[in-house]
VEXDREN-2710 file (C-alpha; in Angstrom, 1 decimal):
% VEXDREN-2710
k/r/px/py/pz
1/MET/0.2/0.1/-0.1
2/ALA/2.9/2.3/0.8
3/LEU/4.2/2.0/-2.7
4/ILE/0.7/2.8/-4.2
5/VAL/0.3/5.9/-2.1
6/GLY/4.0/7.0/-3.1
7/LEU/3.4/6.3/-6.8
8/LEU/0.0/8.2/-6.7
9/GLY/1.7/11.2/-5.4
10/LEU/4.3/11.1/-8.0
11/LEU/2.0/10.7/-10.9
12/ALA/-0.4/13.1/-9.7
13/GLY/2.6/15.7/-10.2
14/SER/3.3/14.2/-13.8
15/VAL/4.3/17.0/-16.2
16/PRO/1.6/18.1/-18.9
17/ALA/2.2/17.1/-22.6
18/GLY/5.2/18.8/-23.9
19/GLU/6.7/20.0/-20.6
20/GLY/9.6/18.3/-19.0
21/SER/9.0/15.1/-20.9
22/GLY/12.4/15.0/-22.6
23/THR/13.3/15.8/-26.0
24/ASN/10.8/15.5/-28.7
25/PRO/12.5/12.8/-30.9
26/ASN/10.5/14.2/-34.1
27/ASP/12.3/17.5/-33.9
28/GLY/14.7/16.9/-36.6
29/TYR/16.4/13.6/-35.3
30/VAL/17.3/11.2/-38.2
31/GLY/19.1/8.4/-36.1
32/ARG/22.4/6.7/-36.1
33/THR/21.8/4.6/-39.4
34/THR/21.6/7.8/-41.4
35/CYS/24.7/9.3/-39.8
36/ALA/26.7/6.3/-40.4
37/GLY/25.9/6.5/-44.1
38/CYS/28.6/9.2/-44.5
39/HIS/30.7/9.0/-41.2
40/GLN/31.4/5.4/-41.5
41/GLU/34.7/5.2/-39.6
42/LYS/33.3/7.4/-36.6
43/ALA/30.2/4.9/-36.8
44/ARG/32.6/1.9/-36.6
45/LEU/34.5/3.3/-33.4
46/HIS/31.5/4.4/-31.9
47/PHE/29.8/0.8/-32.3
48/ASP/32.1/-0.9/-29.8
49/SER/32.4/2.2/-27.6
50/PRO/30.9/2.4/-24.0
51/HIS/28.7/5.3/-25.1
52/ARG/26.8/2.8/-27.4
53/HIS/26.3/0.3/-24.5
54/THR/24.5/2.6/-22.1
55/TRP/21.2/1.2/-22.9
56/LYS/19.9/-2.3/-24.1
57/PRO/16.4/-3.7/-25.0
58/VAL/14.9/-6.5/-22.9
59/SER/15.8/-8.9/-25.7
60/ALA/19.6/-8.6/-24.8
61/LEU/18.7/-10.6/-21.5
62/ASP/18.3/-13.7/-23.7
63/ASP/22.0/-13.7/-24.1
64/MET/23.3/-12.5/-20.8
65/PRO/25.4/-15.1/-18.9
66/GLY/23.8/-16.5/-15.5
67/LEU/20.3/-15.6/-16.0
68/PRO/17.4/-16.6/-14.8
69/GLN/18.7/-15.8/-11.2
70/GLN/17.6/-15.0/-7.8
71/ALA/18.9/-13.5/-4.6
72/SER/18.0/-13.2/-0.9
73/GLU/17.9/-9.8/1.1
74/GLY/17.1/-11.3/4.7
75/PRO/13.6/-12.9/4.3
76/ILE/12.9/-10.7/0.9
77/GLN/13.4/-12.7/-2.2
78/HIS/14.4/-10.9/-5.5
79/LYS/14.4/-12.8/-8.9
80/VAL/14.9/-12.1/-12.7
81/SER/13.2/-14.7/-15.0
82/LYS/11.2/-15.3/-17.9
83/ILE/7.6/-15.6/-17.1
84/ASP/5.2/-16.4/-20.2
85/GLY/8.0/-15.6/-22.4
86/LYS/8.5/-12.1/-21.0
87/TRP/11.4/-11.1/-18.8
88/SER/10.2/-9.8/-15.6
89/TYR/11.5/-8.7/-12.2
90/THR/9.9/-10.6/-9.1
91/ALA/10.0/-9.2/-5.4
92/GLN/8.5/-11.5/-2.6
93/LEU/7.9/-10.0/1.0
94/PRO/7.4/-12.7/3.4
95/GLY/3.6/-13.3/3.8
96/ARG/2.8/-11.1/1.0
97/PRO/1.7/-11.8/-2.6
98/ALA/4.9/-11.9/-4.8
99/GLN/5.1/-8.6/-7.2
100/VAL/6.0/-9.6/-10.7
101/ILE/6.8/-6.5/-12.8
102/PRO/7.9/-6.4/-16.5
103/ILE/11.2/-5.2/-17.4
104/HIS/11.1/-2.3/-19.6
105/SER/14.4/-1.8/-20.4
106/ILE/18.0/-2.6/-19.3
107/MET/21.0/0.0/-18.5
108/GLY/24.8/-0.3/-18.6
109/GLY/27.1/-3.2/-19.2
110/GLU/30.4/-5.1/-18.4
111/ARG/32.0/-2.1/-17.0
112/PHE/29.6/-1.1/-14.1
113/GLY/26.9/-4.0/-14.4
114/THR/23.6/-4.0/-15.5
115/SER/20.5/-2.2/-14.0
116/PHE/16.7/-2.9/-14.7
117/ILE/14.1/-0.5/-15.3
118/LEU/10.6/-1.9/-14.7
119/ARG/7.3/-0.6/-16.0
120/ALA/4.4/-1.1/-13.5
121/GLU/0.9/-0.7/-14.4
122/GLU/-0.4/-2.1/-10.9
123/VAL/1.0/-3.1/-7.5
124/GLU/-0.5/-5.7/-5.2
125/GLY/-3.5/-5.9/-7.4
126/ARG/-4.3/-2.2/-7.6
127/LYS/-4.3/-0.5/-10.7
128/LEU/-2.3/2.5/-11.1
129/PRO/-3.7/5.7/-12.5
130/SER/-0.8/5.8/-15.0
131/PRO/2.1/3.7/-15.5
132/ALA/5.3/4.1/-13.6
133/LEU/9.1/3.5/-14.2
134/ILE/10.9/1.9/-11.4
135/GLU/14.7/1.3/-11.0
136/ALA/15.0/-2.3/-9.7
137/ARG/16.4/-2.6/-6.2
138/PHE/18.9/-5.6/-7.5
139/MET/21.1/-5.4/-10.5
140/ILE/23.6/-7.9/-12.3
141/GLU/27.1/-7.3/-11.0
142/ALA/29.8/-6.8/-13.7
143/GLY/32.1/-9.7/-14.0
144/THR/30.3/-12.1/-11.8
145/HIS/27.1/-11.8/-13.5
146/ARG/25.4/-12.3/-10.1
147/LEU/22.4/-10.2/-8.6
148/LYS/23.5/-7.4/-6.1
149/LYS/21.8/-4.7/-4.5
150/SER/22.0/-1.4/-6.5
151/PRO/24.0/1.2/-4.7
152/GLY/22.1/4.7/-4.0
153/LEU/18.9/3.0/-3.1
154/PHE/17.2/2.6/0.3
155/GLU/19.8/1.3/2.8
156/GLY/17.9/-0.5/5.5
157/GLN/15.8/-4.0/5.0
158/PRO/12.5/-3.0/3.0
159/THR/9.2/-3.6/4.9
160/SER/6.9/-2.9/2.2
161/TYR/7.1/-2.9/-1.7
162/ASP/7.8/0.8/-1.5
163/THR/11.4/0.1/-1.3
164/ALA/11.5/-3.6/-2.0
165/LEU/10.9/-3.2/-6.0
166/GLY/13.3/-0.2/-6.1
167/ARG/13.1/3.5/-6.7
168/VAL/10.2/5.3/-8.4
169/LEU/11.6/7.4/-11.3
170/ASN/9.2/10.6/-11.4
171/PRO/8.8/12.0/-15.1
172/ASP/11.6/14.4/-14.6
173/PHE/14.1/11.8/-13.2
174/ALA/13.1/9.4/-15.7
175/GLY/13.9/11.7/-18.3
176/LYS/17.2/12.3/-17.0
177/CYS/17.8/8.6/-16.8
178/LEU/16.8/7.6/-20.1
179/GLY/17.9/10.8/-22.0
180/CYS/21.5/10.0/-20.9
181/HIS/21.4/6.3/-21.3
182/THR/19.4/6.0/-24.7
183/GLY/19.5/9.6/-26.5
184/PRO/16.6/11.6/-27.5
185/VAL/13.3/10.4/-25.4
186/ASP/10.0/11.5/-24.7
187/VAL/9.1/10.2/-21.3
188/ARG/5.4/10.0/-22.0
189/LEU/6.2/7.4/-24.9
190/ALA/7.9/5.3/-22.6
191/LEU/5.5/5.4/-19.7
192/ALA/2.9/4.5/-22.5
193/GLY/4.8/1.5/-23.6
194/GLY/5.7/3.0/-27.0
195/PRO/8.5/2.2/-29.2
196/HIS/11.8/3.3/-27.5
197/PRO/14.4/4.5/-28.2
198/GLN/13.6/6.1/-31.3
199/PHE/15.0/4.6/-34.8
200/GLY/16.2/1.4/-33.0
201/ASP/19.2/3.1/-31.9
202/VAL/21.1/1.8/-28.7
203/GLY/22.7/3.8/-26.2
204/VAL/24.1/7.2/-26.7
205/THR/24.5/7.9/-30.4
206/CYS/25.5/11.0/-32.6
207/GLU/22.8/13.3/-32.1
208/GLN/23.2/13.1/-28.4
209/CYS/26.1/15.4/-28.7
210/HIS/26.0/16.8/-32.3
211/GLY/22.4/17.8/-32.2
212/PRO/19.5/16.8/-34.8
213/GLY/20.7/15.8/-38.1
214/ALA/17.8/16.8/-40.2
215/ASP/19.3/20.2/-41.2
216/HIS/22.7/18.7/-41.6
217/VAL/21.5/16.2/-44.2
218/ARG/19.8/18.9/-46.1
219/ALA/22.5/21.2/-46.0
220/VAL/25.0/18.6/-47.5
221/GLU/22.4/17.5/-50.1
222/ASN/22.3/21.1/-51.3
223/ASN/26.0/21.8/-50.8
224/GLU/25.5/24.6/-48.4
225/GLN/28.2/26.4/-46.4
226/ASN/26.4/26.2/-43.3
227/LEU/26.5/22.5/-42.5
228/GLY/23.6/23.0/-39.8
229/ILE/25.2/20.6/-37.3
230/VAL/27.2/21.0/-34.1
231/HIS/31.0/20.4/-34.2
232/PRO/31.9/19.9/-30.5
233/GLY/35.7/20.0/-31.5
234/LYS/35.4/23.5/-32.9
235/LEU/33.5/25.1/-29.8
236/SER/35.1/27.0/-26.9
237/ASN/35.8/24.9/-24.1
238/PRO/32.9/26.1/-22.0
239/ASP/30.6/25.4/-24.8
240/LEU/32.0/22.1/-25.3
241/HIS/31.6/21.3/-21.7
242/LYS/27.8/22.2/-21.9
243/ILE/27.5/19.2/-24.4
244/CYS/29.5/16.7/-22.0
245/SER/27.6/18.0/-18.9
246/GLN/24.3/16.8/-20.4
247/CYS/25.1/13.5/-18.7
248/HIS/28.6/14.0/-16.9
249/SER/27.6/16.9/-14.4
250/GLY/25.7/15.1/-12.0
251/PHE/22.1/15.8/-10.8
252/PHE/23.2/19.1/-8.9
253/SER/25.6/21.8/-9.1
254/LEU/28.9/22.0/-6.8
255/VAL/31.0/25.0/-6.4
256/ARG/33.5/22.5/-4.8
257/PRO/32.9/18.9/-5.0
258/ARG/33.8/16.8/-2.0
259/PRO/35.6/13.6/-2.6
260/GLU/32.6/11.6/-1.8
261/ASP/30.7/13.6/-4.6
262/VAL/33.0/12.7/-7.3
263/LEU/30.8/10.1/-8.9
264/ILE/30.6/8.6/-12.4
265/SER/28.3/11.3/-13.7
266/ASN/29.8/14.5/-12.7
267/GLN/33.3/14.6/-14.3
268/VAL/32.6/18.1/-15.9
269/THR/31.7/19.4/-12.5
270/ALA/35.1/18.1/-11.0
271/LEU/37.1/19.1/-13.9
272/THR/35.9/22.5/-14.2
273/SER/36.5/23.1/-10.6
274/SER/40.2/22.1/-10.7
275/GLU/43.1/24.4/-10.6
276/CYS/44.2/23.0/-14.0
277/TYR/41.2/24.5/-15.6
278/ILE/40.8/27.6/-13.5
279/GLN/44.6/28.7/-13.7
280/SER/44.8/28.0/-17.5
281/GLY/41.8/30.2/-18.2
282/ALA/39.5/27.2/-19.2
283/GLY/42.2/25.9/-21.3
284/LEU/41.6/22.2/-20.6
285/SER/38.8/20.3/-21.9
286/CYS/37.5/16.6/-22.0
287/LEU/38.6/16.3/-25.6
288/ASP/42.4/16.7/-24.5
289/CYS/42.1/13.2/-22.9
290/HIS/39.1/11.5/-24.4
291/ASP/37.9/10.7/-27.8
292/PRO/34.0/10.5/-27.2
293/HIS/33.6/7.9/-30.2
294/SER/36.1/5.4/-28.6
295/GLN/36.8/3.4/-25.4
296/ALA/38.7/5.2/-23.0
297/VAL/42.0/4.1/-22.9
298/GLU/43.5/2.6/-19.7
299/ASP/47.2/3.8/-20.3
300/ASP/48.0/6.6/-17.9
301/SER/51.0/7.6/-20.0
302/VAL/48.4/8.8/-22.5
303/TYR/46.8/11.2/-20.2
304/GLU/50.0/12.2/-18.6
305/ALA/51.2/13.6/-22.1
306/SER/48.2/16.1/-21.6
307/CYS/49.7/16.8/-18.2
308/ARG/53.0/17.7/-19.4
309/ASN/51.5/20.0/-22.1
310/CYS/51.7/22.4/-19.2
311/HIS/53.8/20.8/-16.4
312/SER/57.2/20.1/-18.2
313/ALA/60.6/21.6/-18.0
314/ALA/60.0/22.7/-21.6
315/VAL/56.8/24.8/-20.5
316/ARG/57.4/27.7/-17.9
317/THR/53.8/28.5/-17.4
318/SER/53.4/26.1/-14.7
319/THR/55.1/24.4/-11.9
320/LEU/56.9/21.2/-12.1
321/CYS/55.8/18.4/-9.6
322/PRO/58.4/18.2/-6.7
323/VAL/57.7/14.5/-6.5
324/ASN/57.9/13.2/-10.0
325/PRO/58.0/15.9/-12.9
326/LYS/58.0/13.0/-15.7
327/ASP/55.3/10.5/-14.9
328/GLY/52.8/9.1/-12.1
329/CYS/50.5/12.1/-12.6
330/ILE/47.3/10.2/-12.8
331/SER/47.8/7.8/-9.8
332/CYS/48.4/10.7/-7.4
333/HIS/46.3/13.6/-8.9
334/MET/43.5/11.8/-10.5
335/PRO/43.1/8.5/-8.5
336/ALA/40.5/5.8/-9.0
337/ASN/38.0/5.7/-6.1
338/ASP/36.0/2.7/-5.0
339/GLN/32.4/3.7/-4.8
340/PRO/29.5/1.5/-3.4
341/GLY/28.8/-1.5/-5.8
342/ASN/32.6/-1.9/-6.6
343/PHE/32.6/0.9/-9.1
344/HIS/36.2/2.1/-9.8
345/LEU/35.8/5.7/-10.8
346/VAL/38.4/8.2/-11.6
347/ASP/38.4/11.5/-9.6
348/HIS/38.6/14.3/-12.3
349/TRP/38.9/17.0/-9.7
350/ILE/42.6/17.5/-10.5
351/ARG/44.4/18.1/-7.1
352/VAL/47.1/16.8/-4.3
353/VAL/45.2/13.8/-3.0
354/ARG/48.0/12.2/-1.4
355/ARG/51.5/12.9/-0.8
END
């Protein structure tokens, strides 16, 4: 009953059509296949990148190792299995009817694990006034492919389906989640069970960073000088970071991020708070270290080359590190932090972390 009350409260505040519902997918978006027709090499690199694997259709569970699977949280049972040919998430509180909720989509992959987004139309036999999206309480752990509790959810042991199923996503929050993991999205379509994502695209694709492509296609066909597309590499660093920060700035603004706030989604907040960024007059950008079309490399020397652009004997604009002026920059100034759930995340707030 508690979950029903909570859902009713959230859904009563659902946004009107056209307000806060995410990007309208029909406003000039053309889809990855159209972009790949001309930009084949970029599309090939992107196909294997983490950006493309931020979202998957439910059918991907058919090929996921270790499923079906179940786990216990004290007396509470959780299970991911196929029921009547459809993948579902089941939560069972002791002495209460099991709740079987269809899985709407899955997010994540081998690096951080796979989370389930559920779409509920009723709970404990009571039909909701409008469908709700729920982040499931348990997820698939990367590497082990076992169910584990998702980080950031209710820490205690649930006593009702309010928290036993997971976290209800209100329309604005659902727009943030789906928008970052799947690109252009109208949350109303997702809630209604409509086709999503648009064009059959999977994960973050071209138009998330470059903007809608319809004007660009027309400009190229007409040999126009104004190509009608966003080229992040030609933007100023502050404008470039506006694009990256759509998904990599966390859910709130921080003047100075605390170490515990350096999470997976706020790299831009941390970077632009760093002395390297401030002292260089916004001379440092995400693209100095990362190609968004490709997998991030795991070789510190590649990133340390960017450090030495300012901090080297040949450049007198910045001081040399008194400990090691040649290498070891990343392990000291951008260490990996272990976050809840065994997430190894790199601290992008470049600073003296340990001496």
